RODREN-620405 format. One record per residue (C-alpha): x, y, z; residue in three letters. Coordinates in steps of 0.05 Angstrom, whole numbers, plus 5000, padded with zeros to 4 digits. Layout:
! residues N
- X Y Z ALA;
...
! end
This chain:
! residues 704
- 4789 4762 3897 UNK;
- 4742 4781 3869 UNK;
- 4677 4790 3896 UNK;
- 4628 4726 3870 UNK;
- 4689 4688 3887 UNK;
- 4688 4723 3973 UNK;
- 4609 4711 3965 UNK;
- 4619 4628 3936 UNK;
- 4666 4628 4002 UNK;
- 4626 4652 4061 UNK;
- 4565 4610 4014 UNK;
- 4599 4547 4026 UNK;
- 4613 4556 4105 UNK;
- 4552 4580 4115 UNK;
- 4528 4507 4092 UNK;
- 4523 4461 4144 UNK;
- 4508 4403 4099 UNK;
- 4560 4421 4065 UNK;
- 4614 4433 4122 UNK;
- 4590 4362 4159 UNK;
- 4614 4325 4095 UNK;
- 4677 4361 4085 UNK;
- 4699 4343 4168 UNK;
- 4680 4272 4151 UNK;
- 4725 4269 4088 UNK;
- 4785 4308 4126 UNK;
- 4773 4269 4191 UNK;
- 4768 4194 4143 UNK;
- 4825 4214 4096 UNK;
- 4877 4255 4143 UNK;
- 4882 4191 4197 UNK;
- 4880 4137 4144 UNK;
- 4930 4166 4090 UNK;
- 4972 4170 4168 UNK;
- 4944 4091 4178 UNK;
- 4961 4071 4117 UNK;
- 5032 4100 4110 UNK;
- 5054 4064 4175 UNK;
- 5065 3999 4146 UNK;
- 5122 4027 4103 UNK;
- 5184 4049 4152 UNK;
- 5216 4085 4095 UNK;
- 5162 4121 4074 UNK;
- 5209 4183 4072 UNK;
- 5246 4158 4037 UNK;
- 5208 4133 3992 UNK;
- 5178 4196 3981 UNK;
- 5242 4227 3972 UNK;
- 5255 4178 3915 UNK;
- 5194 4192 3877 UNK;
- 5209 4277 3886 UNK;
- 5272 4258 3855 UNK;
- 5245 4210 3796 UNK;
- 5190 4267 3785 UNK;
- 5238 4320 3781 UNK;
- 5284 4278 3719 UNK;
- 5225 4265 3681 UNK;
- 5204 4347 3684 UNK;
- 5278 4353 3671 UNK;
- 5290 4311 3606 UNK;
- 5212 4315 3584 UNK;
- 5229 4310 3513 UNK;
- 5274 4244 3507 UNK;
- 5222 4208 3557 UNK;
- 5160 4236 3513 UNK;
- 5212 4208 3454 UNK;
- 5225 4140 3485 UNK;
- 5156 4127 3504 UNK;
- 5122 4152 3447 UNK;
- 5165 4096 3408 UNK;
- 5150 4039 3451 UNK;
- 5073 4059 3450 UNK;
- 5069 4052 3378 UNK;
- 5115 3994 3378 UNK;
- 5072 3962 3433 UNK;
- 5007 3977 3367 UNK;
- 4967 4034 3409 UNK;
- 4951 4089 3353 UNK;
- 4993 4155 3391 UNK;
- 4962 4239 3378 UNK;
- 4993 4292 3410 UNK;
- 4944 4347 3425 UNK;
- 4979 4416 3428 UNK;
- 4916 4436 3462 UNK;
- 4834 4431 3496 UNK;
- 4817 4447 3418 UNK;
- 4863 4399 3382 UNK;
- 4850 4335 3436 UNK;
- 4763 4343 3433 UNK;
- 4775 4338 3344 UNK;
- 4827 4281 3354 UNK;
- 4772 4248 3400 UNK;
- 4712 4265 3353 UNK;
- 4746 4245 3295 UNK;
- 4772 4170 3331 UNK;
- 4686 4157 3349 UNK;
- 4670 4185 3280 UNK;
- 4708 4126 3250 UNK;
- 4683 4078 3314 UNK;
- 4662 4023 3286 UNK;
- 4593 4017 3322 UNK;
- 4562 3953 3367 UNK;
- 4488 3958 3344 UNK;
- 4433 4020 3349 UNK;
- 4389 4005 3409 UNK;
- 4442 4062 3442 UNK;
- 4411 4119 3396 UNK;
- 4332 4105 3429 UNK;
- 4333 4157 3489 UNK;
- 4330 4102 3550 UNK;
- 4320 4116 3627 UNK;
- 4368 4060 3651 UNK;
- 4419 4100 3608 UNK;
- 4396 4172 3623 UNK;
- 4449 4222 3639 UNK;
- 4431 4301 3648 UNK;
- 4462 4320 3579 UNK;
- 4490 4392 3585 UNK;
- 4467 4404 3506 UNK;
- 4396 4379 3487 UNK;
- 4411 4363 3419 UNK;
- 4397 4309 3391 UNK;
- 4441 4245 3408 UNK;
- 4444 4204 3347 UNK;
- 4523 4194 3355 UNK;
- 4566 4138 3391 UNK;
- 4547 4108 3467 UNK;
- 4612 4134 3497 UNK;
- 4630 4095 3570 UNK;
- 4672 4153 3614 UNK;
- 4728 4137 3668 UNK;
- 4747 4182 3724 UNK;
- 4791 4228 3693 UNK;
- 4818 4295 3713 UNK;
- 4849 4328 3639 UNK;
- 4780 4313 3609 UNK;
- 4754 4354 3656 UNK;
- 4803 4407 3646 UNK;
- 4804 4400 3570 UNK;
- 4726 4393 3564 UNK;
- 4717 4334 3532 UNK;
- 4650 4318 3552 UNK;
- 4620 4375 3530 UNK;
- 4654 4377 3466 UNK;
- 4635 4302 3451 UNK;
- 4549 4318 3480 UNK;
- 4555 4369 3431 UNK;
- 4581 4334 3378 UNK;
- 4509 4284 3381 UNK;
- 4550 4231 3429 UNK;
- 4528 4204 3495 UNK;
- 4572 4205 3538 UNK;
- 4564 4174 3608 UNK;
- 4606 4180 3661 UNK;
- 4624 4108 3705 UNK;
- 4650 4124 3764 UNK;
- 4593 4125 3820 UNK;
- 4618 4200 3843 UNK;
- 4624 4222 3782 UNK;
- 4565 4200 3759 UNK;
- 4533 4230 3816 UNK;
- 4551 4291 3797 UNK;
- 4543 4280 3724 UNK;
- 4461 4268 3732 UNK;
- 4470 4329 3776 UNK;
- 4501 4376 3714 UNK;
- 4563 4395 3760 UNK;
- 4631 4402 3774 UNK;
- 4670 4347 3813 UNK;
- 4679 4375 3874 UNK;
- 4753 4339 3896 UNK;
- 4794 4304 3855 UNK;
- 4788 4233 3885 UNK;
- 4722 4234 3913 UNK;
- 4679 4279 3852 UNK;
- 4612 4272 3909 UNK;
- 4646 4286 3973 UNK;
- 4603 4347 3978 UNK;
- 4536 4300 3972 UNK;
- 4495 4272 4035 UNK;
- 4458 4211 4023 UNK;
- 4395 4244 4019 UNK;
- 4413 4284 3962 UNK;
- 4438 4219 3918 UNK;
- 4366 4184 3946 UNK;
- 4333 4247 3910 UNK;
- 4378 4249 3864 UNK;
- 4364 4183 3838 UNK;
- 4284 4182 3855 UNK;
- 4284 4234 3807 UNK;
- 4329 4211 3740 UNK;
- 4332 4148 3755 UNK;
- 4254 4138 3773 UNK;
- 4267 4087 3836 UNK;
- 4236 4093 3899 UNK;
- 4269 4134 3952 UNK;
- 4317 4101 3989 UNK;
- 4384 4137 4033 UNK;
- 4399 4056 4035 UNK;
- 4475 4069 4006 UNK;
- 4484 3999 3983 UNK;
- 4414 4000 3949 UNK;
- 4437 4059 3925 UNK;
- 4504 4038 3895 UNK;
- 4469 3971 3861 UNK;
- 4422 4019 3830 UNK;
- 4472 4051 3797 UNK;
- 4510 3988 3777 UNK;
- 4454 3964 3743 UNK;
- 4438 4030 3698 UNK;
- 4516 4028 3690 UNK;
- 4531 3954 3667 UNK;
- 4481 3968 3608 UNK;
- 4527 4026 3587 UNK;
- 4591 3986 3591 UNK;
- 4560 3928 3554 UNK;
- 4527 3971 3493 UNK;
- 4587 4019 3487 UNK;
- 4620 4042 3422 UNK;
- 4686 4077 3450 UNK;
- 4710 4071 3525 UNK;
- 4750 4145 3545 UNK;
- 4800 4136 3605 UNK;
- 4854 4171 3635 UNK;
- 4918 4150 3649 UNK;
- 4957 4152 3726 UNK;
- 5025 4137 3686 UNK;
- 5058 4119 3630 UNK;
- 5124 4077 3636 UNK;
- 5179 4108 3582 UNK;
- 5217 4042 3571 UNK;
- 5160 3982 3561 UNK;
- 5109 4035 3535 UNK;
- 5050 4016 3593 UNK;
- 4987 4051 3613 UNK;
- 4975 4050 3674 UNK;
- 4912 4053 3711 UNK;
- 4885 4054 3774 UNK;
- 4812 4047 3802 UNK;
- 4780 4015 3860 UNK;
- 4706 4008 3832 UNK;
- 4721 3963 3765 UNK;
- 4691 4025 3721 UNK;
- 4767 4030 3681 UNK;
- 4771 3963 3680 UNK;
- 4696 3959 3647 UNK;
- 4721 4020 3595 UNK;
- 4792 3982 3570 UNK;
- 4770 3929 3561 UNK;
- 4701 3917 3533 UNK;
- 4677 3971 3481 UNK;
- 4714 3956 3413 UNK;
- 4746 4027 3414 UNK;
- 4786 4062 3471 UNK;
- 4817 4125 3476 UNK;
- 4861 4138 3544 UNK;
- 4883 4214 3554 UNK;
- 4938 4231 3596 UNK;
- 4969 4293 3606 UNK;
- 5046 4294 3576 UNK;
- 5083 4297 3645 UNK;
- 5053 4227 3667 UNK;
- 5114 4183 3655 UNK;
- 5165 4153 3697 UNK;
- 5218 4115 3676 UNK;
- 5222 4044 3694 UNK;
- 5176 4001 3712 UNK;
- 5203 3997 3780 UNK;
- 5196 4072 3792 UNK;
- 5122 4046 3777 UNK;
- 5120 4001 3829 UNK;
- 5147 4057 3873 UNK;
- 5099 4110 3849 UNK;
- 5031 4058 3870 UNK;
- 5066 4051 3929 UNK;
- 5053 4123 3954 UNK;
- 4991 4139 3911 UNK;
- 4941 4093 3949 UNK;
- 4964 4115 4022 UNK;
- 4960 4186 3994 UNK;
- 4896 4187 3951 UNK;
- 4845 4121 3985 UNK;
- 4888 4106 4052 UNK;
- 4890 4043 4017 UNK;
- 4959 3999 4003 UNK;
- 4951 3992 3937 UNK;
- 4885 4000 3900 UNK;
- 4836 3949 3886 UNK;
- 4847 3953 3811 UNK;
- 4914 3975 3776 UNK;
- 4921 3963 3706 UNK;
- 4980 3951 3668 UNK;
- 4958 3959 3587 UNK;
- 5021 3946 3535 UNK;
- 4977 3935 3482 UNK;
- 4909 3921 3441 UNK;
- 4881 3840 3448 UNK;
- 4817 3822 3413 UNK;
- 4816 3863 3351 UNK;
- 4800 3921 3397 UNK;
- 4826 3997 3381 UNK;
- 4871 4031 3421 UNK;
- 4887 4106 3424 UNK;
- 4928 4150 3467 UNK;
- 4921 4226 3468 UNK;
- 4978 4257 3498 UNK;
- 4950 4324 3523 UNK;
- 4998 4382 3521 UNK;
- 4958 4447 3533 UNK;
- 5000 4490 3574 UNK;
- 5050 4437 3602 UNK;
- 5108 4455 3553 UNK;
- 5097 4527 3580 UNK;
- 5099 4512 3651 UNK;
- 5154 4465 3649 UNK;
- 5205 4530 3626 UNK;
- 5178 4571 3687 UNK;
- 5185 4571 3756 UNK;
- 5120 4537 3777 UNK;
- 5151 4464 3740 UNK;
- 5146 4432 3799 UNK;
- 5073 4428 3802 UNK;
- 5083 4386 3751 UNK;
- 5125 4332 3795 UNK;
- 5033 4327 3823 UNK;
- 5018 4247 3814 UNK;
- 4940 4267 3819 UNK;
- 4932 4239 3897 UNK;
- 4890 4290 3925 UNK;
- 4922 4286 3991 UNK;
- 4932 4364 3994 UNK;
- 4860 4372 3990 UNK;
- 4844 4337 4050 UNK;
- 4891 4372 4095 UNK;
- 4888 4440 4073 UNK;
- 4852 4482 4124 UNK;
- 4814 4523 4066 UNK;
- 4793 4474 4021 UNK;
- 4764 4438 4082 UNK;
- 4727 4499 4096 UNK;
- 4700 4517 4028 UNK;
- 4699 4438 3995 UNK;
- 4715 4441 3904 UNK;
- 4658 4487 3887 UNK;
- 4685 4554 3911 UNK;
- 4734 4547 3869 UNK;
- 4719 4598 3821 UNK;
- 4750 4644 3772 UNK;
- 4748 4710 3758 UNK;
- 4694 4696 3699 UNK;
- 4658 4657 3755 UNK;
- 4663 4578 3723 UNK;
- 4699 4530 3769 UNK;
- 4767 4514 3769 UNK;
- 4775 4446 3733 UNK;
- 4829 4428 3789 UNK;
- 4819 4450 3870 UNK;
- 4855 4457 3940 UNK;
- 4924 4472 3941 UNK;
- 4953 4438 3878 UNK;
- 4889 4466 3841 UNK;
- 4910 4534 3864 UNK;
- 4974 4531 3819 UNK;
- 4959 4477 3762 UNK;
- 4902 4523 3742 UNK;
- 4929 4587 3734 UNK;
- 4991 4559 3711 UNK;
- 4952 4514 3652 UNK;
- 4885 4559 3641 UNK;
- 4917 4624 3657 UNK;
- 4904 4685 3695 UNK;
- 4832 4679 3693 UNK;
- 4851 4623 3752 UNK;
- 4911 4673 3782 UNK;
- 4855 4684 3846 UNK;
- 4866 4628 3878 UNK;
- 4928 4611 3915 UNK;
- 4893 4670 3958 UNK;
- 4860 4618 3988 UNK;
- 4897 4585 4029 UNK;
- 4938 4587 4102 UNK;
- 5012 4574 4078 UNK;
- 5012 4524 4134 UNK;
- 5054 4474 4096 UNK;
- 4989 4422 4110 UNK;
- 4998 4407 4030 UNK;
- 5073 4401 4032 UNK;
- 5079 4352 4083 UNK;
- 5017 4315 4062 UNK;
- 5053 4309 3990 UNK;
- 5079 4231 3975 UNK;
- 5132 4272 3929 UNK;
- 5148 4337 3968 UNK;
- 5121 4381 3919 UNK;
- 5137 4454 3961 UNK;
- 5070 4492 3956 UNK;
- 5075 4540 3998 UNK;
- 5128 4561 3953 UNK;
- 5086 4549 3890 UNK;
- 5023 4589 3908 UNK;
- 5061 4656 3949 UNK;
- 5100 4643 3872 UNK;
- 5034 4643 3840 UNK;
- 4999 4706 3883 UNK;
- 5066 4740 3860 UNK;
- 5042 4738 3778 UNK;
- 5086 4681 3754 UNK;
- 5053 4653 3710 UNK;
- 5068 4623 3643 UNK;
- 5060 4677 3591 UNK;
- 5006 4655 3526 UNK;
- 5051 4671 3471 UNK;
- 5126 4663 3515 UNK;
- 5162 4594 3529 UNK;
- 5194 4631 3589 UNK;
- 5145 4677 3634 UNK;
- 5170 4740 3673 UNK;
- 5132 4762 3738 UNK;
- 5067 4795 3728 UNK;
- 5085 4841 3780 UNK;
- 5037 4820 3830 UNK;
- 4975 4810 3772 UNK;
- 4943 4756 3829 UNK;
- 4938 4805 3879 UNK;
- 4890 4876 3892 UNK;
- 4920 4940 3886 UNK;
- 4912 4946 3973 UNK;
- 4934 4871 3984 UNK;
- 4998 4890 3922 UNK;
- 5011 4959 3959 UNK;
- 5017 4933 4035 UNK;
- 5068 4871 4014 UNK;
- 5108 4921 3982 UNK;
- 5114 4959 4048 UNK;
- 5126 4896 4081 UNK;
- 5180 4870 4041 UNK;
- 5214 4952 4053 UNK;
- 5197 4936 4136 UNK;
- 5218 4872 4145 UNK;
- 5290 4881 4104 UNK;
- 5314 4927 4173 UNK;
- 5314 4898 4238 UNK;
- 5309 4961 4274 UNK;
- 5237 4971 4236 UNK;
- 5219 4898 4239 UNK;
- 5222 4901 4316 UNK;
- 5177 4962 4327 UNK;
- 5130 4948 4271 UNK;
- 5118 4889 4308 UNK;
- 5104 4908 4376 UNK;
- 5059 4967 4353 UNK;
- 5024 4906 4313 UNK;
- 5017 4871 4379 UNK;
- 4987 4925 4410 UNK;
- 4940 4945 4357 UNK;
- 4917 4864 4358 UNK;
- 4895 4860 4433 UNK;
- 4856 4928 4424 UNK;
- 4814 4887 4367 UNK;
- 4818 4822 4390 UNK;
- 4760 4824 4440 UNK;
- 4725 4858 4399 UNK;
- 4722 4804 4339 UNK;
- 4658 4770 4358 UNK;
- 4626 4821 4347 UNK;
- 4659 4858 4301 UNK;
- 4651 4837 4220 UNK;
- 4700 4857 4174 UNK;
- 4685 4805 4106 UNK;
- 4685 4860 4065 UNK;
- 4763 4877 4083 UNK;
- 4807 4819 4102 UNK;
- 4748 4759 4121 UNK;
- 4771 4764 4197 UNK;
- 4709 4752 4237 UNK;
- 4672 4720 4201 UNK;
- 4699 4650 4206 UNK;
- 4744 4670 4247 UNK;
- 4777 4705 4313 UNK;
- 4844 4745 4316 UNK;
- 4881 4708 4362 UNK;
- 4907 4744 4432 UNK;
- 4987 4757 4415 UNK;
- 5035 4719 4455 UNK;
- 5063 4785 4515 UNK;
- 5131 4777 4491 UNK;
- 5149 4776 4414 UNK;
- 5175 4715 4399 UNK;
- 5237 4755 4380 UNK;
- 5252 4772 4456 UNK;
- 5234 4697 4481 UNK;
- 5285 4676 4436 UNK;
- 5342 4715 4466 UNK;
- 5320 4700 4528 UNK;
- 5331 4616 4522 UNK;
- 5394 4637 4496 UNK;
- 5418 4666 4546 UNK;
- 5392 4625 4598 UNK;
- 5421 4558 4557 UNK;
- 5492 4582 4531 UNK;
- 5527 4543 4586 UNK;
- 5490 4473 4555 UNK;
- 5529 4435 4518 UNK;
- 5489 4414 4454 UNK;
- 5529 4358 4432 UNK;
- 5529 4329 4505 UNK;
- 5507 4261 4507 UNK;
- 5502 4241 4442 UNK;
- 5519 4157 4439 UNK;
- 5532 4129 4366 UNK;
- 5569 4065 4339 UNK;
- 5642 4056 4328 UNK;
- 5665 4017 4258 UNK;
- 5669 3961 4290 UNK;
- 5600 3958 4326 UNK;
- 5573 3979 4267 UNK;
- 5590 3935 4223 UNK;
- 5570 3875 4276 UNK;
- 5497 3900 4276 UNK;
- 5501 3906 4205 UNK;
- 5527 3838 4186 UNK;
- 5465 3811 4236 UNK;
- 5417 3844 4209 UNK;
- 5433 3819 4127 UNK;
- 5412 3760 4098 UNK;
- 5457 3718 4080 UNK;
- 5447 3675 4013 UNK;
- 5423 3602 4046 UNK;
- 5418 3632 4111 UNK;
- 5340 3624 4116 UNK;
- 5305 3555 4086 UNK;
- 5265 3576 4018 UNK;
- 5205 3535 4045 UNK;
- 5204 3579 4116 UNK;
- 5199 3643 4073 UNK;
- 5154 3631 4042 UNK;
- 5111 3606 4095 UNK;
- 5115 3671 4116 UNK;
- 5099 3693 4054 UNK;
- 5043 3648 4043 UNK;
- 5025 3675 4117 UNK;
- 5027 3756 4099 UNK;
- 4997 3741 4035 UNK;
- 4929 3708 4068 UNK;
- 4931 3760 4127 UNK;
- 4934 3814 4078 UNK;
- 4881 3789 4024 UNK;
- 4824 3769 4084 UNK;
- 4843 3843 4105 UNK;
- 4811 3865 4038 UNK;
- 4748 3815 4044 UNK;
- 4772 3762 3999 UNK;
- 4770 3687 4021 UNK;
- 4830 3641 4017 UNK;
- 4820 3566 4008 UNK;
- 4887 3518 4013 UNK;
- 4882 3468 3970 UNK;
- 4936 3420 3936 UNK;
- 4952 3397 3857 UNK;
- 4911 3330 3860 UNK;
- 4842 3358 3890 UNK;
- 4827 3429 3862 UNK;
- 4792 3404 3807 UNK;
- 4741 3373 3862 UNK;
- 4742 3426 3904 UNK;
- 4723 3472 3857 UNK;
- 4667 3431 3832 UNK;
- 4644 3428 3917 UNK;
- 4638 3499 3921 UNK;
- 4612 3511 3848 UNK;
- 4553 3470 3873 UNK;
- 4550 3495 3943 UNK;
- 4535 3566 3907 UNK;
- 4479 3529 3853 UNK;
- 4533 3557 3805 UNK;
- 4519 3524 3729 UNK;
- 4559 3558 3675 UNK;
- 4623 3589 3697 UNK;
- 4667 3634 3651 UNK;
- 4734 3591 3655 UNK;
- 4817 3613 3613 UNK;
- 4840 3554 3568 UNK;
- 4898 3530 3624 UNK;
- 4882 3531 3696 UNK;
- 4932 3498 3732 UNK;
- 4908 3421 3757 UNK;
- 4836 3444 3734 UNK;
- 4803 3398 3693 UNK;
- 4746 3414 3658 UNK;
- 4720 3347 3655 UNK;
- 4707 3343 3724 UNK;
- 4659 3404 3708 UNK;
- 4617 3380 3661 UNK;
- 4616 3313 3689 UNK;
- 4577 3361 3756 UNK;
- 4536 3384 3701 UNK;
- 4559 3453 3709 UNK;
- 4577 3495 3636 UNK;
- 4645 3520 3619 UNK;
- 4648 3574 3569 UNK;
- 4720 3602 3551 UNK;
- 4680 3678 3518 UNK;
- 4652 3725 3558 UNK;
- 4568 3738 3578 UNK;
- 4547 3775 3622 UNK;
- 4502 3721 3649 UNK;
- 4552 3676 3684 UNK;
- 4565 3693 3754 UNK;
- 4629 3662 3764 UNK;
- 4693 3666 3731 UNK;
- 4755 3614 3734 UNK;
- 4830 3654 3714 UNK;
- 4899 3628 3744 UNK;
- 4948 3669 3773 UNK;
- 5013 3698 3749 UNK;
- 5041 3718 3830 UNK;
- 5007 3741 3897 UNK;
- 5045 3805 3926 UNK;
- 5050 3778 4007 UNK;
- 5065 3844 4020 UNK;
- 4994 3877 4000 UNK;
- 4955 3815 3990 UNK;
- 4955 3830 3914 UNK;
- 4942 3779 3844 UNK;
- 4968 3790 3788 UNK;
- 4928 3765 3724 UNK;
- 4951 3765 3657 UNK;
- 4915 3788 3605 UNK;
- 4920 3750 3537 UNK;
- 4908 3704 3483 UNK;
- 4864 3641 3521 UNK;
- 4861 3687 3577 UNK;
- 4809 3733 3570 UNK;
- 4812 3795 3637 UNK;
- 4735 3787 3627 UNK;
- 4731 3725 3672 UNK;
- 4759 3763 3723 UNK;
- 4715 3830 3714 UNK;
- 4644 3807 3697 UNK;
- 4624 3759 3731 UNK;
- 4598 3773 3799 UNK;
- 4653 3721 3831 UNK;
- 4716 3716 3811 UNK;
- 4745 3649 3833 UNK;
- 4828 3652 3822 UNK;
- 4870 3586 3827 UNK;
- 4951 3616 3859 UNK;
- 5009 3563 3860 UNK;
- 5040 3581 3931 UNK;
- 5098 3582 3916 UNK;
- 5087 3630 3859 UNK;
- 5080 3688 3921 UNK;
- 5126 3747 3920 UNK;
- 5136 3797 3974 UNK;
- 5132 3856 3938 UNK;
- 5094 3887 3866 UNK;
- 5177 3911 3855 UNK;
- 5191 3836 3853 UNK;
- 5144 3815 3817 UNK;
- 5156 3870 3760 UNK;
- 5223 3847 3760 UNK;
- 5220 3780 3752 UNK;
- 5169 3776 3694 UNK;
- 5178 3829 3646 UNK;
- 5101 3866 3642 UNK;
- 5116 3866 3563 UNK;
- 5113 3800 3545 UNK;
- 5029 3805 3567 UNK;
- 4979 3846 3520 UNK;
- 4959 3860 3585 UNK;
- 4955 3862 3668 UNK;
- 4912 3865 3730 UNK;
- 4927 3869 3798 UNK;
- 4876 3845 3844 UNK;
- 4870 3871 3917 UNK;
- 4807 3847 3929 UNK;
- 4726 3846 3906 UNK;
- 4715 3916 3881 UNK;
- 4686 3967 3926 UNK;
- 4669 4054 3929 UNK;
- 4661 4104 3998 UNK;
- 4632 4159 3935 UNK;
- 4573 4157 3975 UNK;
- 4586 4197 4044 UNK;
- 4650 4166 4054 UNK;
- 4616 4090 4070 UNK;
- 4650 4023 4042 UNK;
- 4602 3994 4005 UNK;
- 4629 3919 3970 UNK;
- 4613 3897 3901 UNK;
- 4609 3959 3849 UNK;
- 4622 3930 3781 UNK;
- 4671 3877 3788 UNK;
- 4658 3827 3836 UNK;
- 4634 3829 3896 UNK;
- 4664 3768 3919 UNK;
- 4746 3740 3908 UNK;
- 4764 3673 3920 UNK;
- 4827 3647 3913 UNK;
- 4849 3571 3917 UNK;
- 4904 3569 3949 UNK;
- 4951 3506 3910 UNK;
- 5011 3470 3944 UNK;
- 5046 3417 3900 UNK;
! end
């Protein structure tokens, strides 16, 4: 570790505000993740399946890429391949320069769409609305676009906050985790000209108003991609605030930037990954919005930039397993080191903050970007908490030790060779070699344990006042633990002698074949064993409970009554204009117009309510499956403050996997899974409802 790295670590440990922020994040995320996975009894099996799927994809990446690219192209999306960061940014610049202009107003320096530009050049190009994307951080896309004169605005609340501060994300899921509310209040007062406030809903609403203008005026939307589905060419994006939907829907041009490893073979595999991702990342059963983009709609141009930037080299190295990562951030929350120093302490040898921090970042950053970040692997206790938290069971401690040993992909070779401990200091490298020699001789190892124990007993009482930061860091932020009275080997031998006569197999109870078969038969659902109405009743009850928990509202209705009930609802809210799909089951537009309510089919930002139908409901997560296409504009469920959805009770299914099997996603240009009103927790982990998407979700559940 370099001096600057050590200095930054000490600085972060001494920052009381940062420590409070990191403690709050870790406590809520770790416990929340445990609670979220409690609703998946088979989550361990799912985890192993996910690991196998990711291993299959990375092991045969070229084949899956070929299939995926062919399907995406067939669907009408233009695919670009970029071998490195420079080529990726050149492609993006060319697309933007050839994009149609939406208007000239963005060329003026408006306060309401101001950001803190990294470049001081005149902003005379396009207005680019950008959704959260770590791969664009990796390739430095914002900087490249701003240098070319384009205005890039981050639209995720956390990303917007740190952009105003001119910082990198501190966490791959919650970029502003290191900030307290008073810091955000001071920032908004300075940059946006509002009165100082620490009220989080007020701060969130301020950002919503500012960024709404960006969405409506942007020429280009840029997003990442959480997963690409090889069999269908589907691009999947997962968000909570609604900004991801905005940047992929409203601008005339959408550019999706994707690391080429982010593939799953099938829609079934996608359903599995989604069941693990949200639980690990944000402690939800599923995110508020999951977009499945299949093809362009409404004349919009869609481009996909597939970024290599070292991934092919990483695939052919002992660090290959890190490519299984689905970027959930769970390892950061679990890591005792990250929980003390935060993301901004992960510095390269040149002093730059690594694009990816934490345990996964300590492998990804040097693996993709080279020796500058090899020292990050030293910021780990190798305790294994990161492996336990990983939803795809990546052996991060193993990979970290490989980085420490210098197993990095070489810049000019297809297969790397060990770099003789390049990530280690000379003294530590020498120490590890000596340890290897001692540890391979049992007698010497036992003797060294006794001597080490004696030495620690002498030093431990002094560690409260003896500081050794220049050498090891011990005594600076932690104390030497007092050693056990006897070494582990001695205690183990005593236990073995004491328990030698005990039979470990005694008392084991197992079911015989006949009993096992009987239990299996009793618990196996037989065709026709339950009436469909009873099953559907249970699904309706579960769906209602889940959606209500997420902040949605359910109104029971019938086909003959739906129009009258919608009219009553709109009148109670004094709503005079609505955006309505061309076809909503049971809804008669004449009933609305006769009640004095104006009906529109096109998007209008001034409309307060949008009415859509629903393809299916998902009982296990309280999710609405809403298709998009001709006559079904997804803006109706996105732009208005209130989203009204009409769902047939008979269309509620048990799970996402079942929905994707029953109704193939490729039959629709796009689809969005909606689970409650939009929300964020980017400021002090405080939940705030209503960000870029609707703040209210009302479902009219219609029986026959």
